[in-house]
C-alpha positions, -999 to 999 in steps of 0.1 A, spaced: 605 245 -417 629 274 -420 609 300 -439 635 326 -432 660 309 -455 652 328 -486 676 357 -488 660 389 -502 679 415 -522 677 451 -509 672 461 -545 638 443 -544 626 465 -516 621 499 -513 641 494 -485 364 525 -231 352 519 -196 369 501 -167 354 467 -174 376 437 -184 356 431 -215 359 466 -230 377 469 -264 395 499 -277 376 526 -296 379 534 -333 408 555 -344 412 579 -374 426 566 -406 462 573 -417 472 610 -416 482 609 -452 481 585 -481 516 585 -494 541 557 -489 578 557 -497 598 526 -506 624 528 -479 633 507 -449 655 527 -426 679 554 -437 711 539 -422 747 550 -427 775 529 -440 789 505 -414 816 528 -402 818 547 -369 798 578 -370 816 611 -363 784 631 -366 771 651 -336 735 646 -348 717 623 -323 699 604 -350 731 596 -368 748 586 -336 718 563 -327 719 547 -361 756 541 -358 752 525 -324 724 503 -337 745 491 -366 774 483 -343 751 464 -320 734 446 -348 767 432 -362 778 421 -327 745 402 -322 746 387 -357 781 375 -351 771 360 -318 741 340 -330 756 327 -362 790 317 -349 796 280 -343 811 289 -309 783 310 -295 752 304 -316 721 283 -308 711 251 -327 681 268 -343 701 296 -360 731 275 -368 709 249 -386 691 277 -403 724 291 -416 734 257 -430 701 252 -448 696 288 -460 727 289 -481 740 323 -469 758 336 -438 743 367 -422 777 375 -407 789 383 -442 758 401 -455 741 419 -426 761 451 -420 734 477 -413 699 476 -401 688 483 -437 701 448 -445 676 431 -421 651 427 -449 673 400 -463 656 378 -437 620 367 -441 596 372 -412 602 352 -380 572 329 -375 556 328 -341 548 290 -345 585 284 -341 582 295 -305 554 270 -300 568 240 -321 605 242 -314 619 229 -282 633 257 -260 667 241 -259 671 248 -296 671 286 -289 698 284 -262 731 300 -274 762 280 -268 777 312 -255 754 311 -224 778 285 -210 751 260 -200 734 283 -175 699 272 -166 673 294 -184 640 309 -175 610 300 -197 586 329 -203 552 326 -221 530 348 -241 496 341 -256 481 307 -251 444 315 -246 439 284 -267 466 258 -275 502 259 -266 515 294 -258 546 309 -274 576 304 -252 609 323 -250 640 314 -231 658 341 -211 684 348 -185 691 385 -178 673 404 -206 643 412 -184 666 429 -159 684 450 -186 650 460 -201 634 471 -169 665 488 -156 667 509 -188 630 517 -183 636 525 -146 663 550 -155 637 570 -174 612 572 -146 605 604 -127 619 603 -91 591 627 -81 563 603 -91 582 570 -88 602 578 -56 633 557 -51 628 534 -21 590 534 -26 571 501 -27 552 489 -57 521 468 -63 517 448 -95 481 439 -105 483 417 -135 493 383 -149 521 366 -131 526 328 -135 546 319 -167 550 355 -178 581 375 -173 561 404 -159 562 389 -124 600 389 -123 604 420 -143 582 444 -123 596 430 -90 631 436 -103 622 471 -113 609 478 -78 641 463 -63 663 482 -88 647 515 -76 651 505 -39 616 492 -31 597 460 -26 568 447 -47 533 433 -38 515 411 -63 479 404 -72 476 378 -99 450 373 -126 447 348 -155 441 367 -188 437 335 -207 406 326 -186 392 361 -189 395 360 -227 378 326 -228 349 339 -207 345 369 -230 346 347 -260 318 326 -245 299 358 -236 299 348 -199 302 385 -189 286 379 -155 316 355 -147 340 382 -160 325 407 -136 328 383 -107 364 375 -115 372 412 -119 357 419 -85 377 391 -69 409 406 -83 400 442 -75 391 434 -39 426 419 -33 443 449 -49 423 475 -30 429 458 4 467 458 -2 467 494 -13 446 505 17 468 487 43 504 489 30 527 518 21 527 518 -17 540 545 -39 539 530 -74 517 506 -94 519 485 -125 486 473 -140 466 474 -172 445 503 -183 412 486 -176 422 473 -142 435 508 -133 401 522 -141 384 495 -121 406 502 -90 398 539 -95 360 531 -92 366 517 -57 391 541 -41 409 573 -48 443 561 -61 463 593 -53 447 597 -19 460 563 -9 496 573 -16 502 561 -51 522 587 -70 531 569 -102 513 544 -125 532 524 -151 506 509 -173 506 485 -203 483 461 -220 453 470 -241 455 497 -268 445 531 -255 427 558 -275 438 594 -267 403 598 -251 410 569 -228 445 581 -219 430 615 -209 403 597 -188 429 577 -169 452 606 -162 426 633 -154 397 613 -140 411 580 -126 443 595 -113 427 629 -107 456 647 -123 476 641 -92 495 608 -99 515 604 -131 503 580 -158 531 563 -178 518 543 -207 541 516 -222 540 492 -251 558 459 -247 557 422 -245 578 391 -236 595 392 -270 605 429 -271 609 444 -237 594 478 -231 589 507 -255 588 540 -236 567 571 -239 572 607 -227 543 611 -202 549 648 -194 541 656 -231 508 638 -232 486 669 -226 503 690 -253 498 661 -277 461 657 -270 469 625 -251 480 607 -283 507 583 -271 540 576 -290 563 548 -279 600 544 -287 615 509 -286 644 501 -263 669 505 -292 694 490 -300 681 459 -281 648 460 -301 636 479 -331 600 487 -342 592 495 -378 559 505 -393 554 485 -425 530 483 -454 508 452 -445 507 441 -481 544 447 -489 562 445 -456 597 454 -469 582 489 -474 583 513 -444 553 536 -441 558 574 -442 557 594 -410 521 600 -401 508 568 -417 493 538 -402 509 504 -409 516 471 -392 541 469 -364 572 448 -372 596 439 -343 632 429 -345 648 418 -312 686 420 -309 701 406 -278 727 378 -271 700 358 -254 674 361 -282 675 370 -319 642 375 -337 642 393 -370 611 410 -386 584 395 -364 550 409 -374 531 419 -343 493 417 -341 492 455 -339 491 485 -362 503 520 -354 513 554 -368 550 559 -377 562 588 -356 594 609 -358 624 606 -334 623 626 -301 649 646 -282 650 617 -257 649 589 -282 667 595 -314 649 569 -335 614 563 -350 584 559 -327 551 542 -330 519 560 -321 482 553 -313 488 515 -313 457 494 -319 450 458 -328 459 450 -364 428 451 -387 409 470 -360 385 487 -385 378 454 -404 371 429 -376 360 426 -340 389 423 -316 387 406 -281 414 421 -259 403 411 -225 425 427 -198 451 435 -224 
């Protein structure tokens, strides 16, 4: 059951339109062909005295990593899942995980554990018996993945909110969320973001699982009817309430823009996440749908990670190619060789996205996302690696159904 139990030696590694049914367009191949056997260039586990932002960020990540590892693998604060894992694996991460480079000693976290294991097994003793939220992801068919949580979504969205422009996301302004509510943490998270910035939030719900089933059955007429049902609700609220900011998916944003002028109805900022977006589609959303008047802020995130942030003001100079930086040190994204995942791709190369989540509420090492992206360099605002031009994993080899995501 515990496939993560095999410890690895670091010596072994070198350390489209606005419709609901549209899929992302093809992307270019990797920008070069080289790959280097490295994971992350991390310093020794001592406090950094360097003034270099990248060195400082690495030092902070390593400090945070050790704190989280100690929490989850301590008998006093850990959860049943990880404490049992430690007993069966034959090694103690508290003794051997000192820097992020050491994370490859874990095998990949398996998503079926979040389906098959009861949620109580992931509840850390250190949470003191507090009732937990249950958040879901996936589940178009079969049991969805579930994650327990308490306050992580608040921390994640406050960190994101602190990076928003006050000009385009005015404090005190009201929000509307057009997207999946129900068992997903988006419902609580976006409303908390609106409240954190001094506003209230309106909601229009949709069921992406149902949309994907309809697409899979080729019932596109039903998809169009369902889309119109959702859009009509959103448009009526936008027309008759004072709303400054919106969260929705790219395809739904385009669909709203077909019905009304979004900026002319008072919306200044659009925080958008979901389906992969080509540079051409990002340009279309910013310049055509938002008419170059409202600010388009693309994000990359999910229930397991939180929100990876972009730098929207630099989109035009980057030909609308989007790079996202994870909310480090709470989560780390790495671009890996799909065939040899201990190997990190070179900058400019496509690879599979690997996620490690590091909070006291939830520890998830080396989870392979169903996405691929280009490894991008650190930024002045985010002193760690980014991921660019995200698209579904295996995009060029197989047909992908993304639905509203």
